[in-house]
C-alpha positions in Angstrom: 0.0 0.0 0.0 1.3 3.5 -0.9 0.4 5.6 2.1 2.3 8.9 1.4 4.0 10.4 -1.6 6.7 13.2 -1.2 8.3 14.6 -4.3 8.3 17.4 -6.9 5.0 18.5 -8.4 5.5 18.4 -12.2 2.0 18.6 -13.6 -1.4 20.0 -12.5 -4.5 19.1 -14.6 -7.6 19.2 -12.4 -8.4 16.8 -10.7 -5.1 15.0 -11.5 -1.5 15.9 -10.6 1.8 14.2 -11.3 4.4 14.0 -8.6 8.0 13.0 -9.5 9.6 10.8 -6.9 13.3 10.1 -7.8 12.5 9.9 -11.5 9.2 8.1 -11.3 6.1 10.1 -12.0 3.0 9.2 -10.0 -0.4 10.2 -11.4 -2.6 11.1 -8.5 -6.3 12.2 -8.5 -7.0 14.8 -5.8 -10.1 16.5 -4.6 -10.3 20.2 -5.5 -9.9 21.1 -1.8 -6.4 19.6 -2.0 -5.8 20.9 -5.5 -6.3 24.6 -4.5 -3.7 24.2 -1.7 -1.0 22.7 -3.9 2.3 24.5 -4.3 3.5 25.8 -7.7 4.8 23.4 -10.3 8.5 22.5 -9.6 8.1 22.7 -5.8 8.0 19.9 -3.3 4.7 18.4 -2.3 3.6 15.7 0.2 0.3 13.9 -0.1 -1.4 11.3 2.0 -2.5 8.7 -0.5 -5.0 5.8 -0.9 -4.3 3.1 -3.5 -7.2 1.4 -5.2 -6.4 -1.8 -7.1 -9.0 -3.0 -9.6 -8.9 -5.7 -12.2 -8.3 -3.1 -15.0 -6.4 -0.4 -13.2 -4.4 0.8 -10.2 -5.6 4.2 -9.1 -3.8 6.5 -6.6 -5.8 9.2 -4.8 -4.0 12.0 -2.9 -5.1 14.3 0.0 -3.6 17.3 1.7 -4.4 16.1 5.2 -5.0 12.9 7.1 -8.5 14.0 7.9 -9.4 14.2 4.2 -8.0 10.7 3.5 -9.9 9.3 6.5 -13.1 10.9 5.2 -12.5 9.6 1.7 -12.1 6.1 3.2 -15.4 6.4 5.1 -17.2 7.6 2.0 -16.0 4.8 -0.3 -17.2 2.2 2.3 -20.8 3.3 1.6 -22.7 1.1 -1.0 -23.0 3.0 -4.2 -20.4 5.6 -3.5 -17.2 5.1 -5.5 -14.0 7.0 -5.5 -15.2 9.6 -8.1 -18.2 10.5 -6.0 -16.1 10.6 -2.8 -13.7 13.0 -4.6 -16.8 15.1 -5.7 -18.0 15.3 -2.1 -14.5 16.4 -0.8 -14.3 18.9 -3.7 -17.5 20.4 -2.6 -16.7 20.7 1.1 -13.8 20.0 3.3 -13.7 17.1 5.8 -14.8 19.3 8.8 -17.7 20.8 6.9 -18.9 17.4 5.9 -18.6 16.2 9.5 -20.6 19.2 10.6 -23.3 18.6 7.9 -23.6 15.0 9.0 -23.8 15.9 12.7 -26.6 18.5 11.9 -28.2 16.2 9.2 -28.1 19.0 6.6 -29.2 17.4 3.3 -29.3 20.7 1.6 -25.5 21.2 1.9 -24.8 17.9 0.3 -27.3 18.4 -2.6 -25.4 21.5 -3.6 -22.5 19.2 -4.7 -22.7 18.3 -8.4 -23.8 14.6 -8.8 -25.4 14.4 -5.3 -29.1 14.2 -5.4 -31.5 14.2 -2.5 -31.7 10.4 -2.0 -27.9 10.1 -2.2 -27.5 12.9 0.3 -29.9 11.3 2.7 -28.1 7.9 2.4 -24.7 9.6 3.0 -26.1 11.4 6.1 -27.6 8.2 7.4 -24.5 6.0 6.8 -21.9 8.5 7.9 -23.7 9.4 11.2 -21.3 8.5 14.0 -18.6 7.3 11.6 -16.9 10.6 10.9 -16.4 11.4 14.6 -14.0 8.4 14.7 -12.3 9.2 11.5 -11.6 12.9 12.0 -9.2 14.2 14.6 -11.0 16.8 16.6 -14.5 15.8 15.4 -15.1 13.2 18.2 -16.2 14.0 21.7 -15.9 17.7 22.3 -15.4 18.4 18.6 -17.4 21.1 17.0 -19.3 18.8 14.7 -20.2 16.4 17.6 -21.1 19.2 19.9 -23.4 20.8 17.3 -25.1 17.4 16.7 -25.5 16.8 20.4 -27.1 20.3 20.9 -29.4 19.6 17.9 -30.5 16.3 19.3 -31.1 17.8 22.7 -33.3 20.5 21.2 -35.3 18.0 19.2 -35.8 15.9 22.3 -37.1 19.0 24.1 -39.8 19.3 21.4 -38.5 22.0 19.1 -39.0 21.3 15.4 -36.0 20.6 13.2 -36.1 24.0 11.4 -36.0 25.9 14.7 -33.3 23.6 16.2 -31.0 23.8 13.2 -31.4 27.6 13.0 -30.4 27.9 16.7 -27.4 25.6 16.4 -26.1 27.6 13.4 -26.1 30.7 15.6 -23.7 29.2 18.1 -20.0 30.0 18.1 -17.7 27.3 16.6 -16.0 26.4 19.9 -19.1 26.1 22.0 -19.4 23.0 24.1 -22.5 20.9 24.5 -23.8 22.2 27.8 -23.1 25.9 26.9 -24.5 25.3 23.5 -27.8 23.9 24.8 -28.1 26.9 27.2 -27.3 29.4 24.5 -29.7 27.7 22.0 -32.5 27.7 24.5 -32.0 31.5 25.1 -32.1 32.1 21.4 -35.2 30.0 21.0 -37.0 31.8 23.9 -36.5 35.1 22.1 -38.4 34.0 19.0 
C-alpha cells in the first residue's frame, strides 16, 4: 500500500496531478480542496494517499491532510459511493464541513454538490452518522461537529421542530461545548 508520496510537483491538470519521486512520475487524483492548496509546479509536495487496485487499473488518490483521507475512506465504504463520488464530495466541502453537515443532518448542503441528489445525500447522512467522529481528529467527543449534533439532538428531544433547532445551532460560536450550546440555543429560541 502506498500511504504517502513526497516529491516534486511536475503537472497539474484538475483533478489530476503528477508527482515526480526520484525519476518516477505518479499520477494522483486529488479533490479540489487539496488541488487549490498545492504549491506551484516544480516545488516539493507531500500527499497522503489511498491506492485502489482494480482488475483493470491501479488508481492513486491524494489528499492534503490525514482528515481528508480518512473521510474519503469512510465515503467509499458506503454502498453505491465510488472513488469519483467521494472526490466530488470532498471537492464540494472539506472534511470538517462534511462532519458538521452529517452531525446536523443537513441534506441541503450535500445536494449543492454536483452529482449528489436528495436520495444520495440522505443515504450519505444516514450511513456517515457516527462514523466521521471516529475518522476525523477533533471531530469526536468535544469536537465542533459532535457538539453541534448533540445540541441539535437535545433541542429536538425537548420538542423543538427541526427547522428551529438547526437555526439555533447555526447561531452558536464554533468552539461552544454541548452544555453551553444547549443553554445558548434555549436562550435564542426563547426570544423567537
